[in-house]
C-alpha positions as CSV (number, residue, x, y, z in Angstrom):
1,M,0.0,0.0,0.0
2,S,1.4,3.4,-0.9
3,V,2.1,6.0,1.7
4,L,-0.6,8.2,0.3
5,L,-3.3,5.5,0.4
6,F,-2.2,4.4,3.9
7,A,-2.4,8.0,5.2
8,R,-5.9,8.4,3.8
9,W,-7.1,5.2,5.4
10,L,-5.5,5.8,8.8
11,A,-6.0,9.5,9.5
12,K,-9.3,10.5,11.1
13,V,-10.7,14.0,11.9
14,F,-13.1,14.3,14.9
15,C,-15.0,17.3,16.1
16,H,-16.2,17.9,19.6
17,F,-20.0,18.4,19.8
18,M,-21.7,19.6,23.0
19,I,-24.9,17.6,23.6
20,G,-25.5,19.8,26.7
21,I,-26.9,22.7,24.7
22,V,-29.1,20.9,22.3
23,G,-31.6,19.4,24.7
24,S,-34.6,20.8,22.9
25,R,-34.1,19.0,19.6
26,I,-37.1,16.9,18.8
27,S,-35.9,14.5,16.1
28,A,-32.9,12.9,14.4
29,S,-33.5,15.3,11.5
30,D,-32.5,18.2,13.7
31,Y,-29.0,16.8,13.5
32,D,-28.9,16.4,9.8
33,N,-27.5,19.8,8.8
34,D,-24.7,19.4,11.4
35,M,-23.8,16.0,10.0
36,K,-23.9,17.1,6.4
37,R,-21.9,20.2,6.9
38,A,-19.2,18.4,9.0
39,K,-18.9,15.6,6.4
40,A,-18.6,18.1,3.6
41,V,-15.4,19.6,5.1
42,G,-13.9,16.3,5.8
43,I,-14.8,15.6,9.4
44,D,-15.2,11.9,10.0
45,A,-16.9,11.7,13.4
46,F,-18.5,13.9,16.1
47,A,-17.2,13.3,19.6
48,L,-20.5,13.7,21.5
49,N,-19.8,15.4,24.8
50,I,-22.3,14.3,27.4
51,G,-23.1,15.0,31.0
52,L,-26.0,13.9,33.2
53,D,-28.8,16.0,31.7
54,P,-32.2,14.2,31.7
55,Y,-32.4,14.6,27.9
56,T,-29.0,13.0,27.2
57,D,-30.2,9.5,26.2
58,T,-32.9,11.0,23.9
59,Q,-30.4,13.3,22.2
60,L,-27.8,10.6,21.8
61,G,-30.4,8.4,20.1
62,Y,-31.2,11.2,17.7
63,A,-27.5,11.9,17.0
64,Y,-26.7,8.2,16.3
65,E,-29.7,7.9,14.1
66,S,-28.9,11.0,12.1
67,A,-25.2,9.9,11.7
68,E,-26.4,6.6,10.2
69,A,-28.7,8.4,7.8
70,N,-26.0,10.7,6.7
71,N,-23.1,8.2,6.5
72,M,-21.3,9.9,9.4
73,K,-19.8,8.4,12.5
74,V,-20.1,9.4,16.1
75,F,-18.8,8.3,19.5
76,I,-19.3,9.4,23.1
77,S,-17.0,11.7,25.0
78,F,-17.9,11.6,28.8
79,D,-17.6,14.9,30.5
80,F,-16.1,14.4,33.9
81,N,-17.2,17.8,35.0
82,W,-20.4,15.8,35.6
83,F,-19.5,12.2,35.8
84,S,-17.4,11.1,38.8
85,P,-14.2,9.2,38.1
86,S,-14.4,7.6,41.6
87,S,-17.9,6.2,41.4
88,D,-19.3,6.2,37.9
89,A,-17.4,3.5,36.1
90,A,-20.5,1.3,36.0
91,K,-22.7,4.1,34.8
92,V,-20.2,4.9,32.0
93,S,-19.9,1.3,30.9
94,Q,-23.7,1.0,30.8
95,I,-24.0,4.0,28.4
96,I,-21.2,2.6,26.3
97,A,-23.0,-0.8,26.0
98,T,-26.2,0.9,24.9
99,Y,-24.6,2.7,21.9
100,A,-21.4,0.9,21.0
101,T,-23.2,-1.6,18.7
102,K,-25.2,1.0,16.7
103,P,-24.3,1.2,13.0
104,S,-23.0,4.8,13.2
105,Q,-20.6,4.1,16.2
106,L,-17.1,4.9,15.2
107,M,-14.9,1.8,15.3
108,I,-11.1,2.0,15.7
109,D,-9.1,-1.1,15.2
110,G,-12.3,-3.2,15.5
111,K,-13.2,-1.5,18.9
112,A,-15.8,1.1,19.8
113,M,-14.2,4.5,20.1
114,V,-14.8,6.1,23.5
115,S,-13.3,9.4,24.8
116,S,-13.7,11.9,27.6
117,F,-13.1,15.4,28.9
118,A,-10.8,14.8,32.0
119,G,-11.6,11.7,34.0
120,D,-8.2,10.8,35.6
121,G,-8.8,8.2,38.3
122,L,-11.6,6.3,36.6
123,N,-11.4,2.5,37.1
124,T,-10.7,1.7,33.5
125,A,-10.5,-2.0,34.0
126,A,-13.9,-2.1,35.7
127,M,-15.4,0.1,32.9
128,R,-14.1,-2.2,30.2
129,A,-15.3,-5.4,31.9
130,A,-18.8,-4.0,32.6
131,A,-19.2,-2.7,29.0
132,E,-19.0,-6.2,27.6
133,V,-17.8,-4.8,24.2
134,P,-14.3,-4.1,23.0
135,I,-13.5,-0.5,23.7
136,F,-10.9,1.8,22.1
137,W,-10.4,4.0,25.2
138,A,-8.9,7.4,24.3
139,P,-9.7,9.8,27.1
140,N,-8.5,13.2,27.9
141,F,-6.3,11.9,30.8
142,S,-3.4,14.0,32.0
143,P,0.2,12.7,31.9
144,E,0.7,14.4,35.3
145,L,-2.4,12.8,36.9
146,T,-2.1,9.4,35.2
147,P,1.7,8.8,34.9
148,D,1.1,5.2,33.6
149,S,-0.5,5.2,30.2
150,S,-1.0,1.4,30.2
151,S,-4.8,1.8,30.9
152,V,-5.5,3.7,27.7
153,D,-5.5,2.8,24.0
154,G,-4.8,6.4,23.0
155,A,-5.5,9.9,24.4
156,L,-6.9,13.3,23.6
157,N,-5.0,16.4,24.6
158,W,-7.6,19.1,25.3
159,M,-5.2,22.1,25.7
160,A,-5.5,23.5,22.2
161,W,-4.4,27.1,23.1
162,P,-1.1,28.7,24.2
163,N,-1.2,28.8,28.0
164,N,0.7,29.4,31.3
165,G,0.4,25.7,32.4
166,A,-2.5,26.6,34.8
167,N,-5.4,27.0,32.3
168,K,-4.8,30.7,31.7
169,A,-3.2,32.8,29.1
170,P,0.7,32.9,29.0
171,R,2.2,35.5,31.3
172,G,5.7,36.4,32.5
173,G,8.0,33.5,31.7
174,S,5.3,30.9,31.7
175,N,4.4,30.2,28.1
176,L,3.5,26.7,27.0
177,T,2.7,26.3,23.3
178,V,0.3,23.8,21.9
179,A,3.3,22.0,20.3
180,D,4.7,21.7,23.9
181,G,1.6,19.8,24.7
182,D,2.0,17.5,21.7
183,E,5.4,16.6,22.8
184,K,4.3,15.8,26.4
185,Y,1.5,13.5,25.2
186,L,3.5,11.8,22.6
187,N,6.2,11.0,25.1
188,W,3.6,9.7,27.6
189,L,1.8,7.6,25.1
190,A,5.0,6.0,23.8
191,G,3.7,5.1,20.4
192,K,0.0,4.8,21.2
193,P,-2.4,6.9,19.0
194,Y,-2.5,10.5,19.9
195,I,-5.6,12.8,19.3
196,A,-4.1,16.2,18.6
197,P,-6.3,19.2,19.3
198,V,-7.0,21.9,16.8
199,S,-8.9,25.0,17.9
200,P,-9.4,28.5,16.5
201,W,-10.1,30.6,19.6
202,F,-11.1,30.8,23.2
203,S,-13.0,33.6,24.9
204,T,-15.7,33.3,27.6
205,H,-17.4,36.1,29.5
206,F,-20.1,34.7,31.9
207,G,-21.0,37.0,34.7
208,P,-23.0,36.5,37.9
209,E,-26.2,36.0,35.9
210,V,-25.3,32.3,35.7
211,A,-23.9,29.8,38.2
212,Y,-20.8,29.0,36.1
213,S,-19.3,32.5,36.1
214,K,-16.0,32.6,34.2
215,N,-14.2,35.3,32.3
216,W,-10.9,34.7,30.5
217,V,-9.3,34.3,27.1
218,F,-6.4,32.4,25.5
219,P,-4.5,34.1,22.7
220,G,-6.0,33.2,19.4
221,D,-4.8,35.7,16.7
222,T,-3.2,33.4,14.1
223,L,-3.7,30.1,16.0
224,W,-6.1,28.5,13.5
225,Y,-3.7,28.9,10.6
226,D,-0.5,28.1,12.6
227,R,-2.0,25.0,14.2
228,W,-3.2,23.5,10.9
229,N,0.3,23.9,9.5
230,E,1.7,22.2,12.7
231,I,-0.7,19.3,12.2
232,L,0.6,18.8,8.6
233,I,4.1,18.4,9.9
234,L,3.2,16.4,13.1
235,K,1.0,13.9,11.3
236,P,-0.8,12.5,14.3
237,R,-3.1,9.5,13.7
238,F,-6.1,11.5,14.9
239,I,-7.0,15.1,15.3
240,E,-10.0,16.7,17.2
241,I,-11.4,20.1,16.3
242,I,-12.4,21.9,19.5
243,T,-15.3,22.5,19.0
244,W,-18.3,22.3,16.7
245,N,-20.7,24.2,18.9
246,D,-19.3,25.4,22.2
247,Y,-20.5,28.9,21.8
248,G,-20.0,29.7,25.4
249,E,-16.2,29.5,25.0
250,S,-16.2,31.0,21.5
251,H,-14.4,28.1,19.8
252,Y,-17.3,27.0,17.7
253,I,-17.0,26.5,13.9
254,A,-20.7,25.6,13.3
255,P,-23.2,28.1,11.9
256,L,-24.9,30.3,14.5
257,S,-28.2,28.8,13.2
258,S,-27.2,25.3,14.4
259,S,-30.1,24.6,16.8
260,H,-29.0,25.2,20.4
261,Y,-30.1,26.6,23.7
262,D,-28.7,29.9,24.8
263,D,-26.8,29.4,28.1
264,G,-25.9,33.1,28.2
265,N,-23.4,33.0,25.3
266,S,-25.5,35.1,22.9
267,K,-24.2,38.3,24.5
268,W,-20.9,37.8,22.7
269,V,-21.9,35.2,20.0
270,N,-24.7,37.4,18.6
271,D,-23.9,38.0,14.9
272,M,-20.3,36.7,15.4
273,T,-20.2,34.0,12.7
274,H,-17.3,31.6,12.6
275,E,-18.2,29.6,9.4
276,G,-15.3,31.0,7.5
277,W,-13.0,29.0,9.8
278,M,-14.9,25.8,9.0
279,E,-14.5,26.5,5.3
280,M,-10.8,27.3,5.7
281,A,-10.3,23.9,7.4
282,K,-11.4,22.0,4.3
283,P,-8.1,22.0,2.2
284,F,-6.1,21.5,5.4
285,I,-8.1,18.5,6.3
286,A,-7.6,17.1,2.8
287,A,-3.9,17.7,3.0
288,Y,-3.7,16.0,6.4
289,K,-5.5,12.9,5.3
290,A,-3.3,12.7,2.2
291,G,-0.2,12.9,4.4
292,S,1.0,16.1,2.7
293,T,3.1,18.7,4.5
294,T,1.6,21.6,2.4
295,V,-1.9,22.6,1.6
296,G,-1.4,24.1,-1.9
297,D,-2.4,21.1,-3.9
298,F,-5.7,20.9,-2.1
299,I,-6.9,24.5,-2.8
300,T,-9.4,24.4,-5.7
301,D,-10.8,28.0,-5.6
302,D,-9.5,31.4,-4.7
303,E,-10.7,32.4,-1.2
304,L,-10.0,34.8,1.6
305,V,-10.9,34.1,5.2
306,Y,-10.6,37.0,7.7
307,W,-11.2,37.6,11.4
308,Y,-10.9,40.2,14.0
309,R,-12.4,41.3,17.3
310,P,-15.2,44.0,17.2
311,N,-13.4,46.5,19.4
312,P,-9.9,47.6,20.5
313,K,-8.8,45.7,23.6
314,D,-8.4,48.9,25.6
315,L,-12.0,50.1,25.1
316,D,-13.5,50.9,28.5
317,C,-16.8,49.1,29.0
318,D,-16.7,49.1,32.8
319,A,-19.8,51.2,33.2
320,T,-22.1,48.6,31.5
321,D,-20.3,45.3,31.5
322,T,-22.0,42.4,33.3
323,T,-18.8,41.3,35.1
324,M,-18.2,44.5,37.0
325,V,-19.7,42.9,40.1
326,T,-18.6,40.0,42.3
327,A,-19.6,36.5,41.5
328,S,-18.7,33.0,42.6
329,N,-15.1,32.1,41.8
330,A,-15.0,28.6,43.2
331,S,-13.4,27.5,39.9
332,G,-10.8,30.3,39.9
333,N,-12.0,31.4,36.5
334,Y,-14.0,34.5,37.3
335,F,-12.3,37.9,36.8
336,M,-14.0,41.3,36.9
337,G,-14.0,43.6,33.9
338,R,-11.9,42.8,30.9
339,P,-11.3,39.0,30.6
340,D,-8.1,37.6,32.2
341,G,-5.5,37.3,29.4
342,Y,-7.0,40.1,27.3
343,D,-3.6,41.7,26.9
344,S,-2.2,38.6,25.2
345,T,-4.3,39.4,22.0
346,K,-3.3,41.9,19.3
347,D,-5.4,44.7,17.9
348,H,-5.0,43.3,14.4
349,V,-7.1,42.1,11.5
350,F,-6.0,38.7,10.3
351,V,-6.4,37.4,6.8
352,V,-5.6,34.0,5.3
353,S,-5.4,33.7,1.5
354,L,-6.1,30.4,-0.2
355,L,-5.0,31.0,-3.8
356,T,-4.7,28.8,-6.9
357,A,-2.1,31.2,-8.3
358,P,-0.2,34.2,-7.0
359,G,-2.1,37.5,-6.5
360,T,-2.3,40.7,-4.5
361,V,-4.2,40.8,-1.2
362,T,-5.4,44.2,-0.2
363,I,-6.7,44.8,3.3
364,T,-8.4,48.0,4.4
365,S,-9.1,48.4,8.1
366,G,-10.7,51.8,8.7
367,N,-8.2,54.2,7.3
368,N,-5.4,51.7,7.2
369,T,-4.8,50.1,3.8
370,Q,-2.0,47.6,3.0
371,A,-1.3,45.4,0.0
372,F,0.6,42.1,0.1
373,N,2.0,39.9,-2.5
374,A,0.5,36.5,-1.9
375,P,1.9,33.3,-3.4
376,A,-0.2,30.3,-4.6
377,G,-1.3,28.2,-1.6
378,A,-2.1,29.4,1.9
379,S,-0.6,32.5,3.5
380,I,-1.5,34.7,6.4
381,F,-1.4,38.5,6.7
382,E,-2.3,41.0,9.4
383,V,-2.7,44.7,9.7
384,A,-3.4,47.0,12.7
385,M,-7.1,47.3,13.2
386,G,-8.7,50.6,12.3
387,L,-12.1,51.9,13.3
388,G,-14.9,51.6,10.7
389,Q,-15.4,49.4,7.7
390,Q,-13.3,46.4,7.0
391,K,-12.6,45.8,3.3
392,F,-10.7,43.0,1.4
393,A,-9.7,42.3,-2.2
394,V,-7.7,40.0,-4.3
395,T,-6.3,41.1,-7.7
396,R,-4.3,39.2,-10.2
397,D,-2.5,40.5,-13.3
398,S,-4.2,43.9,-12.7
399,H,-7.7,42.3,-12.7
400,D,-10.1,42.0,-9.8
401,V,-10.6,38.4,-8.6
402,F,-13.1,39.5,-5.9
403,S,-13.6,42.1,-3.3
404,G,-16.0,42.8,-0.5
405,T,-16.8,44.7,2.7
406,S,-17.4,42.9,6.0
407,L,-20.9,43.1,7.6
408,K,-19.2,44.0,10.9
409,D,-17.3,47.3,11.6
410,I,-14.7,47.7,14.2
411,T,-16.1,50.3,16.7
412,E,-15.5,51.9,20.0
413,S,-19.1,51.0,21.1
414,C,-19.6,48.4,23.8
415,I,-22.1,46.3,22.0
416,C,-24.6,44.9,24.6
417,G,-22.5,47.0,27.0
418,L,-19.9,44.2,27.2
419,Y,-16.3,43.5,26.7
420,N,-16.4,41.2,23.7
421,F,-13.3,39.3,22.9
422,N,-14.9,36.8,20.5
423,A,-13.9,36.9,16.8
424,Y,-15.9,37.9,13.8
425,V,-15.0,35.6,10.9
426,G,-15.8,36.4,7.3
427,K,-15.0,34.9,3.9
428,L,-14.7,36.0,0.3
429,P,-16.5,34.9,-1.8
430,G,-19.1,35.4,0.8
431,L,-21.2,32.9,2.8
432,A,-24.9,33.1,3.5
433,Y,-25.6,34.8,6.8
434,R,-27.3,32.4,9.2
435,P,-28.1,34.2,12.5
436,L,-29.0,32.8,15.9
437,S,-32.5,31.5,16.2
438,E,-35.0,32.7,18.7
439,E,-33.9,29.9,21.0
440,G,-30.3,30.9,20.6
441,L,-31.1,34.4,21.7
442,A,-33.2,33.5,24.7
443,S,-30.8,34.8,27.3
444,L,-29.5,37.8,25.4
445,T,-30.7,40.3,27.9
446,D,-30.1,38.3,31.1
447,G,-27.9,40.2,33.4
448,L,-27.4,43.2,31.1
449,H,-27.3,46.6,32.8
450,W,-30.6,47.8,31.5
451,R,-30.1,51.2,29.8
452,R,-30.3,52.6,26.3
453,S,-26.5,52.6,25.9
454,S,-26.3,48.8,26.3
455,S,-29.5,46.7,25.7
456,D,-31.1,48.9,23.1
457,I,-27.8,49.1,21.1
458,C,-27.5,45.4,21.4
459,A,-30.9,44.7,20.0
460,Y,-30.5,47.3,17.3
461,Y,-27.2,45.9,16.1
462,Y,-28.5,42.4,15.9
463,W,-31.5,43.4,13.8
464,R,-29.4,45.7,11.6
465,L,-27.0,42.9,10.8
466,R,-29.8,40.5,10.1
467,R,-31.6,43.0,7.8
468,E,-28.4,43.7,5.8
469,A,-27.8,40.0,5.3
470,D,-31.4,39.4,4.2
471,N,-31.1,42.3,1.7
472,D,-27.7,40.9,0.6
473,L,-26.0,44.3,1.2
């Protein structure tokens, strides 16, 4: 078998899917669009993150049924924020036994794939015995907490963002890259399959209006582009995109319209589409599966993908932000005001060109215009953000290839009254604008400081963006 064919057969792309925010789905068909879109970009399976919600079994049933109908695969990822490693081995094995023999269950080396978020200390031997089916157990165990990797068949590394080693943004002399995490896990696994993480962003801003208050960012900037290029060199057996639909931590790539409950995230997710990141992943996934170290041969059309935050990071929103009061900080993740780590981000606009032939990429951010010579293949450029409209163009041989203006300006207005460190992601040629549904906006005003300068602007901005998209402006 050739190296190329072997790589295509062996490599798999997973994407983390949060069941915990889709409890209101009423049929398997509610999952069909997610399955079809993921499959279209090259994702092989959803890792279905589950907790102990009363609707979990119903939603797992729908997801497995939809996956079968759409020729996709799925597997369960147990979230040990909710399951107990010390007492839930039997419960975990019972759930595995219920779903492992279904036609859409992902099988690895003849065994049912099962993963987790955290879970160190679980009695793996008891779990395997009680499940009564062969399991490919690839949890998100930590090499520090589980020094002996003999109990696992593989492992997922969740830390997909540069960090300080303590689940926060790098600071001082403490800066661990995602590649540092790769090395740690590969050494620990000693040849067993590694699930390498790939994520575009991380920003969360829950205030005291919810019980899970947390407010921090990891540096994203060029992470999505840099990480895909690292993956092409690393060539792990598996990769996992984090995530499909975790809107609350801003690392979603699914459309905003993907049906989900609003857990409070709409305050910073409202009109902040990320679909361009999903489209950008497509040629990189194809290159990864082919075993290539470059993406150029897998780019079939000229495209630009761009992203930026909606405001400069020093904008003062203290007067209206929801986190300017105390809240429970039992997790150590709640900070008042600007999110912890905000200063690790750059006030730049980032643009990735995916070109079939060389061209010129022109970026206009407010009054700042710069042109770049872009080779064929994938390249990344960045310019200092300017207030106002954001415009992008590609020319080749003195002819326009395409150009366009983003739907979102960069402003000095605190939309919804908040510090918003989420990213707006656009693409040229453009994508259809698919806004949050009514359900996805259900908690938009919860906790807002009710005044015209916050809530009214928030509502106005949402409807203006939606109207512009509907009118194809």
